[in-house]
mmCIF file as gemmi writes it, N, C-alpha and C atoms, coordinates in Angstrom:
data_model
loop_
_atom_site.group_PDB
_atom_site.id
_atom_site.type_symbol
_atom_site.label_atom_id
_atom_site.label_alt_id
_atom_site.label_comp_id
_atom_site.label_asym_id
_atom_site.label_entity_id
_atom_site.label_seq_id
_atom_site.pdbx_PDB_ins_code
_atom_site.Cartn_x
_atom_site.Cartn_y
_atom_site.Cartn_z
_atom_site.occupancy
_atom_site.B_iso_or_equiv
_atom_site.pdbx_formal_charge
_atom_site.auth_seq_id
_atom_site.auth_asym_id
_atom_site.pdbx_PDB_model_num
ATOM 1 N N . MET Axp A 1 ? 0.846 -1.178 0 1 0 ? 1 A 1
ATOM 2 C CA . MET Axp A 1 ? 0 0 0 1 0 ? 1 A 1
ATOM 3 C C . MET Axp A 1 ? 0.891 1.239 0 1 0 ? 1 A 1
ATOM 4 N N . VAL Axp A 2 ? 0.507 2.263 -0.732 1 0 ? 2 A 1
ATOM 5 C CA . VAL Axp A 2 ? 1.282 3.488 -0.883 1 0 ? 2 A 1
ATOM 6 C C . VAL Axp A 2 ? 0.993 4.407 0.297 1 0 ? 2 A 1
ATOM 7 N N . LYS Axp A 3 ? 2.066 5.001 0.856 1 0 ? 3 A 1
ATOM 8 C CA . LYS Axp A 3 ? 1.903 5.964 1.936 1 0 ? 3 A 1
ATOM 9 C C . LYS Axp A 3 ? 1.24 7.227 1.401 1 0 ? 3 A 1
ATOM 10 N N . PRO Axp A 4 ? 0.286 7.799 2.138 1 0 ? 4 A 1
ATOM 11 C CA . PRO Axp A 4 ? -0.306 9.054 1.664 1 0 ? 4 A 1
ATOM 12 C C . PRO Axp A 4 ? 0.725 10.164 1.657 1 0 ? 4 A 1
ATOM 13 N N . ARG Axp A 5 ? 0.638 11.023 0.671 1 0 ? 5 A 1
ATOM 14 C CA . ARG Axp A 5 ? 1.594 12.117 0.548 1 0 ? 5 A 1
ATOM 15 C C . ARG Axp A 5 ? 1.256 13.224 1.523 1 0 ? 5 A 1
ATOM 16 N N . LYS Axp A 6 ? 2.285 13.888 2.008 1 0 ? 6 A 1
ATOM 17 C CA . LYS Axp A 6 ? 2.069 15.026 2.886 1 0 ? 6 A 1
ATOM 18 C C . LYS Axp A 6 ? 2.849 16.207 2.33 1 0 ? 6 A 1
ATOM 19 N N . GLU Axp A 7 ? 2.274 17.36 2.473 1 0 ? 7 A 1
ATOM 20 C CA . GLU Axp A 7 ? 2.93 18.569 1.975 1 0 ? 7 A 1
ATOM 21 C C . GLU Axp A 7 ? 3.867 19.086 3.05 1 0 ? 7 A 1
ATOM 22 N N . LEU Axp A 8 ? 5.084 19.392 2.661 1 0 ? 8 A 1
ATOM 23 C CA . LEU Axp A 8 ? 6.068 19.905 3.613 1 0 ? 8 A 1
ATOM 24 C C . LEU Axp A 8 ? 5.757 21.357 3.94 1 0 ? 8 A 1
ATOM 25 N N . SER Axp A 9 ? 6.017 21.721 5.174 1 0 ? 9 A 1
ATOM 26 C CA . SER Axp A 9 ? 5.798 23.108 5.586 1 0 ? 9 A 1
ATOM 27 C C . SER Axp A 9 ? 6.879 24.001 4.98 1 0 ? 9 A 1
ATOM 28 N N . VAL Axp A 10 ? 6.597 25.284 4.951 1 0 ? 10 A 1
ATOM 29 C CA . VAL Axp A 10 ? 7.551 26.253 4.418 1 0 ? 10 A 1
ATOM 30 C C . VAL Axp A 10 ? 8.811 26.26 5.284 1 0 ? 10 A 1
ATOM 31 N N . GLY Axp A 11 ? 8.645 26.099 6.588 1 0 ? 11 A 1
ATOM 32 C CA . GLY Axp A 11 ? 9.795 26.068 7.494 1 0 ? 11 A 1
ATOM 33 C C . GLY Axp A 11 ? 10.732 24.901 7.197 1 0 ? 11 A 1
ATOM 34 N N . THR Axp A 12 ? 10.17 23.748 6.896 1 0 ? 12 A 1
ATOM 35 C CA . THR Axp A 12 ? 10.985 22.58 6.547 1 0 ? 12 A 1
ATOM 36 C C . THR Axp A 12 ? 11.733 22.822 5.242 1 0 ? 12 A 1
ATOM 37 N N . LYS Axp A 13 ? 11.049 23.398 4.276 1 0 ? 13 A 1
ATOM 38 C CA . LYS Axp A 13 ? 11.691 23.687 2.992 1 0 ? 13 A 1
ATOM 39 C C . LYS Axp A 13 ? 12.816 24.704 3.163 1 0 ? 13 A 1
ATOM 40 N N . GLU Axp A 14 ? 12.603 25.709 4.007 1 0 ? 14 A 1
ATOM 41 C CA . GLU Axp A 14 ? 13.655 26.701 4.268 1 0 ? 14 A 1
ATOM 42 C C . GLU Axp A 14 ? 14.85 26.047 4.962 1 0 ? 14 A 1
ATOM 43 N N . ALA Axp A 15 ? 14.574 25.102 5.854 1 0 ? 15 A 1
ATOM 44 C CA . ALA Axp A 15 ? 15.66 24.386 6.537 1 0 ? 15 A 1
ATOM 45 C C . ALA Axp A 15 ? 16.48 23.58 5.533 1 0 ? 15 A 1
ATOM 46 N N . ILE Axp A 16 ? 15.816 22.981 4.555 1 0 ? 16 A 1
ATOM 47 C CA . ILE Axp A 16 ? 16.512 22.217 3.517 1 0 ? 16 A 1
ATOM 48 C C . ILE Axp A 16 ? 17.448 23.137 2.733 1 0 ? 16 A 1
ATOM 49 N N . VAL Axp A 17 ? 16.944 24.301 2.349 1 0 ? 17 A 1
ATOM 50 C CA . VAL Axp A 17 ? 17.762 25.258 1.577 1 0 ? 17 A 1
ATOM 51 C C . VAL Axp A 17 ? 18.945 25.741 2.41 1 0 ? 17 A 1
ATOM 52 N N . LYS Axp A 18 ? 18.711 26.055 3.704 1 0 ? 18 A 1
ATOM 53 C CA . LYS Axp A 18 ? 19.797 26.523 4.569 1 0 ? 18 A 1
ATOM 54 C C . LYS Axp A 18 ? 20.874 25.461 4.739 1 0 ? 18 A 1
ATOM 55 N N . LEU Axp A 19 ? 20.454 24.22 4.956 1 0 ? 19 A 1
ATOM 56 C CA . LEU Axp A 19 ? 21.429 23.141 5.102 1 0 ? 19 A 1
ATOM 57 C C . LEU Axp A 19 ? 22.245 22.966 3.826 1 0 ? 19 A 1
ATOM 58 N N . ASN Axp A 20 ? 21.582 23.048 2.68 1 0 ? 20 A 1
ATOM 59 C CA . ASN Axp A 20 ? 22.282 22.895 1.411 1 0 ? 20 A 1
ATOM 60 C C . ASN Axp A 20 ? 23.265 24.036 1.186 1 0 ? 20 A 1
ATOM 61 N N . ASN Axp A 21 ? 22.856 25.262 1.531 1 0 ? 21 A 1
ATOM 62 C CA . ASN Axp A 21 ? 23.739 26.423 1.368 1 0 ? 21 A 1
ATOM 63 C C . ASN Axp A 21 ? 24.947 26.367 2.306 1 0 ? 21 A 1
ATOM 64 N N . SER Axp A 22 ? 24.791 25.657 3.437 1 0 ? 22 A 1
ATOM 65 C CA . SER Axp A 22 ? 25.919 25.548 4.375 1 0 ? 22 A 1
ATOM 66 C C . SER Axp A 22 ? 26.844 24.391 4.027 1 0 ? 22 A 1
ATOM 67 N N . GLY Axp A 23 ? 26.577 23.721 2.905 1 0 ? 23 A 1
ATOM 68 C CA . GLY Axp A 23 ? 27.497 22.696 2.422 1 0 ? 23 A 1
ATOM 69 C C . GLY Axp A 23 ? 27.113 21.268 2.749 1 0 ? 23 A 1
ATOM 70 N N . VAL Axp A 24 ? 25.953 21.04 3.342 1 0 ? 24 A 1
ATOM 71 C CA . VAL Axp A 24 ? 25.515 19.685 3.659 1 0 ? 24 A 1
ATOM 72 C C . VAL Axp A 24 ? 24.992 19.035 2.378 1 0 ? 24 A 1
ATOM 73 N N . SER Axp A 25 ? 25.357 17.78 2.141 1 0 ? 25 A 1
ATOM 74 C CA . SER Axp A 25 ? 24.927 17.101 0.908 1 0 ? 25 A 1
ATOM 75 C C . SER Axp A 25 ? 23.441 16.773 0.964 1 0 ? 25 A 1
ATOM 76 N N . GLN Axp A 26 ? 22.873 16.543 -0.208 1 0 ? 26 A 1
ATOM 77 C CA . GLN Axp A 26 ? 21.456 16.209 -0.283 1 0 ? 26 A 1
ATOM 78 C C . GLN Axp A 26 ? 21.163 14.889 0.415 1 0 ? 26 A 1
ATOM 79 N N . ALA Axp A 27 ? 22.073 13.927 0.3 1 0 ? 27 A 1
ATOM 80 C CA . ALA Axp A 27 ? 21.884 12.641 0.966 1 0 ? 27 A 1
ATOM 81 C C . ALA Axp A 27 ? 21.88 12.81 2.486 1 0 ? 27 A 1
ATOM 82 N N . GLU Axp A 28 ? 22.765 13.664 2.996 1 0 ? 28 A 1
ATOM 83 C CA . GLU Axp A 28 ? 22.824 13.899 4.442 1 0 ? 28 A 1
ATOM 84 C C . GLU Axp A 28 ? 21.576 14.637 4.923 1 0 ? 28 A 1
ATOM 85 N N . ILE Axp A 29 ? 21.097 15.608 4.148 1 0 ? 29 A 1
ATOM 86 C CA . ILE Axp A 29 ? 19.852 16.316 4.49 1 0 ? 29 A 1
ATOM 87 C C . ILE Axp A 29 ? 18.704 15.32 4.551 1 0 ? 29 A 1
ATOM 88 N N . SER Axp A 30 ? 18.676 14.425 3.578 1 0 ? 30 A 1
ATOM 89 C CA . SER Axp A 30 ? 17.638 13.403 3.522 1 0 ? 30 A 1
ATOM 90 C C . SER Axp A 30 ? 17.65 12.541 4.783 1 0 ? 30 A 1
ATOM 91 N N . ARG Axp A 31 ? 18.82 12.132 5.215 1 0 ? 31 A 1
ATOM 92 C CA . ARG Axp A 31 ? 18.934 11.31 6.422 1 0 ? 31 A 1
ATOM 93 C C . ARG Axp A 31 ? 18.552 12.098 7.671 1 0 ? 31 A 1
ATOM 94 N N . ARG Axp A 32 ? 19.006 13.331 7.774 1 0 ? 32 A 1
ATOM 95 C CA . ARG Axp A 32 ? 18.727 14.141 8.966 1 0 ? 32 A 1
ATOM 96 C C . ARG Axp A 32 ? 17.238 14.436 9.136 1 0 ? 32 A 1
ATOM 97 N N . LEU Axp A 33 ? 16.58 14.78 8.03 1 0 ? 33 A 1
ATOM 98 C CA . LEU Axp A 33 ? 15.175 15.202 8.113 1 0 ? 33 A 1
ATOM 99 C C . LEU Axp A 33 ? 14.187 14.082 7.805 1 0 ? 33 A 1
ATOM 100 N N . ASP Axp A 34 ? 14.698 12.894 7.448 1 0 ? 34 A 1
ATOM 101 C CA . ASP Axp A 34 ? 13.859 11.745 7.095 1 0 ? 34 A 1
ATOM 102 C C . ASP Axp A 34 ? 12.874 12.093 5.965 1 0 ? 34 A 1
ATOM 103 N N . ILE Axp A 35 ? 13.437 12.693 4.919 1 0 ? 35 A 1
ATOM 104 C CA . ILE Axp A 35 ? 12.674 13.058 3.719 1 0 ? 35 A 1
ATOM 105 C C . ILE Axp A 35 ? 13.393 12.43 2.537 1 0 ? 35 A 1
ATOM 106 N N . HIS Axp A 36 ? 12.632 11.894 1.598 1 0 ? 36 A 1
ATOM 107 C CA . HIS Axp A 36 ? 13.228 11.218 0.453 1 0 ? 36 A 1
ATOM 108 C C . HIS Axp A 36 ? 14.154 12.166 -0.318 1 0 ? 36 A 1
ATOM 109 N N . ARG Axp A 37 ? 15.257 11.613 -0.835 1 0 ? 37 A 1
ATOM 110 C CA . ARG Axp A 37 ? 16.276 12.424 -1.506 1 0 ? 37 A 1
ATOM 111 C C . ARG Axp A 37 ? 15.722 13.148 -2.731 1 0 ? 37 A 1
ATOM 112 N N . THR Axp A 38 ? 14.827 12.515 -3.488 1 0 ? 38 A 1
ATOM 113 C CA . THR Axp A 38 ? 14.284 13.186 -4.67 1 0 ? 38 A 1
ATOM 114 C C . THR Axp A 38 ? 13.43 14.393 -4.282 1 0 ? 38 A 1
ATOM 115 N N . THR Axp A 39 ? 12.806 14.32 -3.117 1 0 ? 39 A 1
ATOM 116 C CA . THR Axp A 39 ? 12.042 15.467 -2.629 1 0 ? 39 A 1
ATOM 117 C C . THR Axp A 39 ? 12.981 16.628 -2.328 1 0 ? 39 A 1
ATOM 118 N N . ILE Axp A 40 ? 14.119 16.328 -1.717 1 0 ? 40 A 1
ATOM 119 C CA . ILE Axp A 40 ? 15.123 17.35 -1.435 1 0 ? 40 A 1
ATOM 120 C C . ILE Axp A 40 ? 15.588 17.984 -2.745 1 0 ? 40 A 1
ATOM 121 N N . THR Axp A 41 ? 15.876 17.145 -3.751 1 0 ? 41 A 1
ATOM 122 C CA . THR Axp A 41 ? 16.326 17.637 -5.054 1 0 ? 41 A 1
ATOM 123 C C . THR Axp A 41 ? 15.281 18.554 -5.677 1 0 ? 41 A 1
ATOM 124 N N . ASP Axp A 42 ? 14.01 18.142 -5.637 1 0 ? 42 A 1
ATOM 125 C CA . ASP Axp A 42 ? 12.936 18.952 -6.23 1 0 ? 42 A 1
ATOM 126 C C . ASP Axp A 42 ? 12.792 20.299 -5.53 1 0 ? 42 A 1
ATOM 127 N N . ILE Axp A 43 ? 12.883 20.302 -4.204 1 0 ? 43 A 1
ATOM 128 C CA . ILE Axp A 43 ? 12.751 21.561 -3.454 1 0 ? 43 A 1
ATOM 129 C C . ILE Axp A 43 ? 13.89 22.506 -3.805 1 0 ? 43 A 1
ATOM 130 N N . LEU Axp A 44 ? 15.12 21.981 -3.873 1 0 ? 44 A 1
ATOM 131 C CA . LEU Axp A 44 ? 16.263 22.828 -4.202 1 0 ? 44 A 1
ATOM 132 C C . LEU Axp A 44 ? 16.183 23.342 -5.64 1 0 ? 44 A 1
ATOM 133 N N . LYS Axp A 45 ? 15.7 22.513 -6.551 1 0 ? 45 A 1
ATOM 134 C CA . LYS Axp A 45 ? 15.552 22.933 -7.951 1 0 ? 45 A 1
ATOM 135 C C . LYS Axp A 45 ? 14.515 24.055 -8.061 1 0 ? 45 A 1
ATOM 136 N N . ARG Axp A 46 ? 13.374 23.9 -7.355 1 0 ? 46 A 1
ATOM 137 C CA . ARG Axp A 46 ? 12.348 24.943 -7.382 1 0 ? 46 A 1
ATOM 138 C C . ARG Axp A 46 ? 12.867 26.23 -6.743 1 0 ? 46 A 1
ATOM 139 N N . PHE Axp A 47 ? 13.678 26.1 -5.698 1 0 ? 47 A 1
ATOM 140 C CA . PHE Axp A 47 ? 14.238 27.292 -5.057 1 0 ? 47 A 1
ATOM 141 C C . PHE Axp A 47 ? 15.161 28.035 -6.016 1 0 ? 47 A 1
ATOM 142 N N . ARG Axp A 48 ? 15.972 27.293 -6.763 1 0 ? 48 A 1
ATOM 143 C CA . ARG Axp A 48 ? 16.873 27.94 -7.727 1 0 ? 48 A 1
ATOM 144 C C . ARG Axp A 48 ? 16.08 28.616 -8.848 1 0 ? 48 A 1
ATOM 145 N N . ASN Axp A 49 ? 14.988 28.014 -9.284 1 0 ? 49 A 1
ATOM 146 C CA . ASN Axp A 49 ? 14.186 28.586 -10.38 1 0 ? 49 A 1
ATOM 147 C C . ASN Axp A 49 ? 13.341 29.776 -9.939 1 0 ? 49 A 1
ATOM 148 N N . ARG Axp A 50 ? 12.708 29.68 -8.764 1 0 ? 50 A 1
ATOM 149 C CA . ARG Axp A 50 ? 11.777 30.709 -8.316 1 0 ? 50 A 1
ATOM 150 C C . ARG Axp A 50 ? 12.364 31.689 -7.326 1 0 ? 50 A 1
ATOM 151 N N . GLY Axp A 51 ? 13.366 31.259 -6.574 1 0 ? 51 A 1
ATOM 152 C CA . GLY Axp A 51 ? 13.957 32.13 -5.576 1 0 ? 51 A 1
ATOM 153 C C . GLY Axp A 51 ? 13.279 32.09 -4.228 1 0 ? 51 A 1
ATOM 154 N N . ASN Axp A 52 ? 12.233 31.267 -4.073 1 0 ? 52 A 1
ATOM 155 C CA . ASN Axp A 52 ? 11.594 31.103 -2.769 1 0 ? 52 A 1
ATOM 156 C C . ASN Axp A 52 ? 11.074 29.675 -2.639 1 0 ? 52 A 1
ATOM 157 N N . VAL Axp A 53 ? 10.597 29.332 -1.448 1 0 ? 53 A 1
ATOM 158 C CA . VAL Axp A 53 ? 10.105 27.976 -1.204 1 0 ? 53 A 1
ATOM 159 C C . VAL Axp A 53 ? 8.607 27.961 -0.91 1 0 ? 53 A 1
ATOM 160 N N . GLU Axp A 54 ? 7.942 29.077 -1.145 1 0 ? 54 A 1
ATOM 161 C CA . GLU Axp A 54 ? 6.503 29.154 -0.892 1 0 ? 54 A 1
ATOM 162 C C . GLU Axp A 54 ? 5.754 28.182 -1.804 1 0 ? 54 A 1
ATOM 163 N N . ASN Axp A 55 ? 4.638 27.648 -1.285 1 0 ? 55 A 1
ATOM 164 C CA . ASN Axp A 55 ? 3.794 26.787 -2.099 1 0 ? 55 A 1
ATOM 165 C C . ASN Axp A 55 ? 3.026 27.649 -3.097 1 0 ? 55 A 1
ATOM 166 N N . THR Axp A 56 ? 2.918 27.174 -4.328 1 0 ? 56 A 1
ATOM 167 C CA . THR Axp A 56 ? 2.202 27.928 -5.341 1 0 ? 56 A 1
ATOM 168 C C . THR Axp A 56 ? 0.701 27.694 -5.202 1 0 ? 56 A 1
ATOM 169 N N . HIS Axp A 57 ? -0.072 28.627 -5.714 1 0 ? 57 A 1
ATOM 170 C CA . HIS Axp A 57 ? -1.527 28.533 -5.674 1 0 ? 57 A 1
ATOM 171 C C . HIS Axp A 57 ? -1.991 27.436 -6.625 1 0 ? 57 A 1
ATOM 172 N N . ARG Axp A 58 ? -2.917 26.612 -6.16 1 0 ? 58 A 1
ATOM 173 C CA . ARG Axp A 58 ? -3.513 25.577 -7.005 1 0 ? 58 A 1
ATOM 174 C C . ARG Axp A 58 ? -4.951 25.986 -7.288 1 0 ? 58 A 1
ATOM 175 N N . SER Axp A 59 ? -5.234 26.214 -8.549 1 0 ? 59 A 1
ATOM 176 C CA . SER Axp A 59 ? -6.542 26.765 -8.893 1 0 ? 59 A 1
ATOM 177 C C . SER Axp A 59 ? -7.654 25.727 -8.767 1 0 ? 59 A 1
ATOM 178 N N . GLY Axp A 60 ? -7.464 24.549 -9.3 1 0 ? 60 A 1
ATOM 179 C CA . GLY Axp A 60 ? -8.513 23.545 -9.26 1 0 ? 60 A 1
ATOM 180 C C . GLY Axp A 60 ? -9.654 23.912 -10.185 1 0 ? 60 A 1
ATOM 181 N N . ALA Axp A 61 ? -10.607 23.052 -10.29 1 0 ? 61 A 1
ATOM 182 C CA . ALA Axp A 61 ? -11.767 23.289 -11.146 1 0 ? 61 A 1
ATOM 183 C C . ALA Axp A 61 ? -12.792 24.135 -10.393 1 0 ? 61 A 1
ATOM 184 N N . PRO Axp A 62 ? -13.5 25.023 -11.089 1 0 ? 62 A 1
ATOM 185 C CA . PRO Axp A 62 ? -14.524 25.809 -10.409 1 0 ? 62 A 1
ATOM 186 C C . PRO Axp A 62 ? -15.689 24.921 -9.973 1 0 ? 62 A 1
ATOM 187 N N . SER Axp A 63 ? -16.349 25.311 -8.914 1 0 ? 63 A 1
ATOM 188 C CA . SER Axp A 63 ? -17.468 24.544 -8.398 1 0 ? 63 A 1
ATOM 189 C C . SER Axp A 63 ? -18.63 24.56 -9.385 1 0 ? 63 A 1
ATOM 190 N N . LYS Axp A 64 ? -19.29 23.43 -9.531 1 0 ? 64 A 1
ATOM 191 C CA . LYS Axp A 64 ? -20.456 23.346 -10.416 1 0 ? 64 A 1
ATOM 192 C C . LYS Axp A 64 ? -21.678 24.003 -9.785 1 0 ? 64 A 1
ATOM 193 N N . LEU Axp A 65 ? -21.737 23.994 -8.458 1 0 ? 65 A 1
ATOM 194 C CA . LEU Axp A 65 ? -22.882 24.551 -7.754 1 0 ? 65 A 1
ATOM 195 C C . LEU Axp A 65 ? -22.493 25.839 -7.032 1 0 ? 65 A 1
ATOM 196 N N . SER Axp A 66 ? -23.411 26.783 -7.02 1 0 ? 66 A 1
ATOM 197 C CA . SER Axp A 66 ? -23.181 27.989 -6.231 1 0 ? 66 A 1
ATOM 198 C C . SER Axp A 66 ? -23.499 27.665 -4.77 1 0 ? 66 A 1
ATOM 199 N N . ARG Axp A 67 ? -23.164 28.577 -3.873 1 0 ? 67 A 1
ATOM 200 C CA . ARG Axp A 67 ? -23.492 28.36 -2.458 1 0 ? 67 A 1
ATOM 201 C C . ARG Axp A 67 ? -24.993 28.239 -2.265 1 0 ? 67 A 1
ATOM 202 N N . ARG Axp A 68 ? -25.731 29.036 -3.01 1 0 ? 68 A 1
ATOM 203 C CA . ARG Axp A 68 ? -27.191 28.995 -2.911 1 0 ? 68 A 1
ATOM 204 C C . ARG Axp A 68 ? -27.726 27.644 -3.375 1 0 ? 68 A 1
ATOM 205 N N . ASP Axp A 69 ? -27.178 27.126 -4.477 1 0 ? 69 A 1
ATOM 206 C CA . ASP Axp A 69 ? -27.588 25.804 -4.972 1 0 ? 69 A 1
ATOM 207 C C . ASP Axp A 69 ? -27.291 24.719 -3.949 1 0 ? 69 A 1
ATOM 208 N N . THR Axp A 70 ? -26.124 24.791 -3.325 1 0 ? 70 A 1
ATOM 209 C CA . THR Axp A 70 ? -25.731 23.8 -2.327 1 0 ? 70 A 1
ATOM 210 C C . THR Axp A 70 ? -26.669 23.831 -1.131 1 0 ? 70 A 1
ATOM 211 N N . ARG Axp A 71 ? -27.001 25.043 -0.653 1 0 ? 71 A 1
ATOM 212 C CA . ARG Axp A 71 ? -27.93 25.16 0.479 1 0 ? 71 A 1
ATOM 213 C C . ARG Axp A 71 ? -29.297 24.59 0.129 1 0 ? 71 A 1
ATOM 214 N N . GLY Axp A 72 ? -29.779 24.898 -1.073 1 0 ? 72 A 1
ATOM 215 C CA . GLY Axp A 72 ? -31.082 24.389 -1.498 1 0 ? 72 A 1
ATOM 216 C C . GLY Axp A 72 ? -31.087 22.87 -1.615 1 0 ? 72 A 1
ATOM 217 N N . LEU Axp A 73 ? -30.016 22.321 -2.145 1 0 ? 73 A 1
ATOM 218 C CA . LEU Axp A 73 ? -29.915 20.87 -2.289 1 0 ? 73 A 1
ATOM 219 C C . LEU Axp A 73 ? -29.882 20.196 -0.917 1 0 ? 73 A 1
ATOM 220 N N . LEU Axp A 74 ? -29.101 20.752 0.003 1 0 ? 74 A 1
ATOM 221 C CA . LEU Axp A 74 ? -29.056 20.188 1.357 1 0 ? 74 A 1
ATOM 222 C C . LEU Axp A 74 ? -30.418 20.271 2.036 1 0 ? 74 A 1
ATOM 223 N N . ARG Axp A 75 ? -31.1 21.387 1.866 1 0 ? 75 A 1
ATOM 224 C CA . ARG Axp A 75 ? -32.428 21.548 2.453 1 0 ? 75 A 1
ATOM 225 C C . ARG Axp A 75 ? -33.392 20.497 1.896 1 0 ? 75 A 1
ATOM 226 N N . LEU Axp A 76 ? -33.344 20.267 0.589 1 0 ? 76 A 1
ATOM 227 C CA . LEU Axp A 76 ? -34.222 19.286 -0.053 1 0 ? 76 A 1
ATOM 228 C C . LEU Axp A 76 ? -33.921 17.867 0.425 1 0 ? 76 A 1
ATOM 229 N N . VAL Axp A 77 ? -32.658 17.536 0.527 1 0 ? 77 A 1
ATOM 230 C CA . VAL Axp A 77 ? -32.28 16.186 0.95 1 0 ? 77 A 1
ATOM 231 C C . VAL Axp A 77 ? -32.662 15.948 2.408 1 0 ? 77 A 1
ATOM 232 N N . ARG Axp A 78 ? -32.472 16.951 3.254 1 0 ? 78 A 1
ATOM 233 C CA . ARG Axp A 78 ? -32.855 16.796 4.66 1 0 ? 78 A 1
ATOM 234 C C . ARG Axp A 78 ? -34.358 16.646 4.822 1 0 ? 78 A 1
ATOM 235 N N . LYS Axp A 79 ? -35.106 17.339 3.984 1 0 ? 79 A 1
ATOM 236 C CA . LYS Axp A 79 ? -36.567 17.304 4.078 1 0 ? 79 A 1
ATOM 237 C C . LYS Axp A 79 ? -37.129 15.97 3.572 1 0 ? 79 A 1
ATOM 238 N N . THR Axp A 80 ? -36.498 15.412 2.552 1 0 ? 80 A 1
ATOM 239 C CA . THR Axp A 80 ? -37.013 14.193 1.928 1 0 ? 80 A 1
ATOM 240 C C . THR Axp A 80 ? -35.95 13.095 1.976 1 0 ? 80 A 1
ATOM 241 N N . ARG Axp A 81 ? -35.613 12.658 3.181 1 0 ? 81 A 1
ATOM 242 C CA . ARG Axp A 81 ? -34.532 11.693 3.357 1 0 ? 81 A 1
ATOM 243 C C . ARG Axp A 81 ? -34.83 10.333 2.734 1 0 ? 81 A 1
ATOM 244 N N . ARG Axp A 82 ? -36.053 9.918 2.687 1 0 ? 82 A 1
ATOM 245 C CA . ARG Axp A 82 ? -36.399 8.576 2.216 1 0 ? 82 A 1
ATOM 246 C C . ARG Axp A 82 ? -36.524 8.478 0.697 1 0 ? 82 A 1
ATOM 247 N N . LYS Axp A 83 ? -36.568 9.601 -0.002 1 0 ? 83 A 1
ATOM 248 C CA . LYS Axp A 83 ? -36.741 9.571 -1.449 1 0 ? 83 A 1
ATOM 249 C C . LYS Axp A 83 ? -35.425 9.251 -2.145 1 0 ? 83 A 1
ATOM 250 N N . SER Axp A 84 ? -35.523 8.607 -3.295 1 0 ? 84 A 1
ATOM 251 C CA . SER Axp A 84 ? -34.33 8.278 -4.071 1 0 ? 84 A 1
ATOM 252 C C . SER Axp A 84 ? -33.918 9.485 -4.905 1 0 ? 84 A 1
ATOM 253 N N . LEU Axp A 85 ? -32.748 9.382 -5.518 1 0 ? 85 A 1
ATOM 254 C CA . LEU Axp A 85 ? -32.246 10.452 -6.374 1 0 ? 85 A 1
ATOM 255 C C . LEU Axp A 85 ? -33.194 10.695 -7.545 1 0 ? 85 A 1
ATOM 256 N N . VAL Axp A 86 ? -33.743 9.635 -8.087 1 0 ? 86 A 1
ATOM 257 C CA . VAL Axp A 86 ? -34.663 9.757 -9.228 1 0 ? 86 A 1
ATOM 258 C C . VAL Axp A 86 ? -35.89 10.58 -8.814 1 0 ? 86 A 1
ATOM 259 N N . ASP Axp A 87 ? -36.373 10.379 -7.578 1 0 ? 87 A 1
ATOM 260 C CA . ASP Axp A 87 ? -37.564 11.091 -7.114 1 0 ? 87 A 1
ATOM 261 C C . ASP Axp A 87 ? -37.308 12.577 -6.86 1 0 ? 87 A 1
ATOM 262 N N . ILE Axp A 88 ? -36.107 12.938 -6.435 1 0 ? 88 A 1
ATOM 263 C CA . ILE Axp A 88 ? -35.872 14.348 -6.123 1 0 ? 88 A 1
ATOM 264 C C . ILE Axp A 88 ? -35.256 15.123 -7.288 1 0 ? 88 A 1
ATOM 265 N N . THR Axp A 89 ? -34.864 14.43 -8.362 1 0 ? 89 A 1
ATOM 266 C CA . THR Axp A 89 ? -34.311 15.1 -9.542 1 0 ? 89 A 1
ATOM 267 C C . THR Axp A 89 ? -35.475 15.666 -10.36 1 0 ? 89 A 1
ATOM 268 N N . PRO Axp A 90 ? -35.407 16.957 -10.714 1 0 ? 90 A 1
ATOM 269 C CA . PRO Axp A 90 ? -36.532 17.582 -11.404 1 0 ? 90 A 1
ATOM 270 C C . PRO Axp A 90 ? -36.707 17.165 -12.853 1 0 ? 90 A 1
ATOM 271 N N . PHE Axp A 91 ? -35.809 16.434 -13.442 1 0 ? 91 A 1
ATOM 272 C CA . PHE Axp A 91 ? -35.926 16.098 -14.86 1 0 ? 91 A 1
ATOM 273 C C . PHE Axp A 91 ? -36.737 14.876 -15.086 1 0 ? 91 A 1
């Protein structure tokens, strides 16, 4: 089973950059912080390209429903809990 991925904090990424700038090898950073070596490489590469370690904005897909639509749908489902999807769909 694959371990779930976790996003590193900005502080951890800054620590990686500081250790690398002080002459510590990527393999040693990996051992000290218990982070995979390729992750260390990717963070340092992004730092060289962008100049910072901040996480970039992820836009994602826009919501299909407005807040008003969501509230109305929740209200309908709570009111008619026993009905099937076919019964509450207006089409």
